[in-house]
C-alpha positions in Angstrom: -8.7 2.2 5.6 -5.1 0.8 5.7 -3.9 -0.5 2.3 -0.8 -2.5 1.4 1.5 -0.7 -1.1 3.5 -2.8 -3.5 6.9 -1.6 -4.8 6.6 -0.3 -8.3 9.6 1.9 -9.4 8.0 2.7 -12.8 4.8 4.0 -11.1 6.8 5.9 -8.4 8.6 7.9 -11.1 5.2 9.4 -12.1 4.1 9.8 -8.5 1.8 6.8 -8.5 1.6 3.9 -6.0 0.4 0.4 -6.6 -2.2 -0.3 -3.9 -3.7 -3.7 -3.0 -7.5 -3.5 -2.4 -9.7 -5.5 0.0 -10.1 -8.2 -2.6 -6.4 -8.7 -3.2 -6.3 -6.9 -6.6 -3.7 -4.2 -7.1 -4.2 -0.9 -8.9 -2.3 2.3 -9.6 -3.4 5.5 -7.8 -1.9 9.0 -7.5 0.3 9.0 -4.4 -1.3 12.2 -3.3 -4.5 10.2 -2.5 -2.8 8.5 0.4 -1.1 9.2 3.7 1.9 6.9 4.2 2.7 5.3 7.5 5.8 3.4 8.7 4.3 0.9 11.1 6.3 -1.2 13.6 6.9 -4.8 12.5 4.7 -6.2 15.1 1.7 -4.1 13.9 2.4 -5.1 10.3 2.4 -8.8 11.2 -0.8 -8.4 13.1 -2.5 -6.7 10.2 -1.2 -9.4 7.8 -2.6 -12.2 10.0 -6.0 -10.4 10.2 -6.3 -10.0 6.5 
């Protein structure tokens, strides 16, 4: 799955990330649970439209 990550400086200080799930709700998870990708803008726009 590809998940959107929301900025959260407080969570990042504790090595957590705020992730938006398939229903649009956001939750904190340990960062080590995920692999982070930098996608080209074109891909990010296509994924946003598909959501």
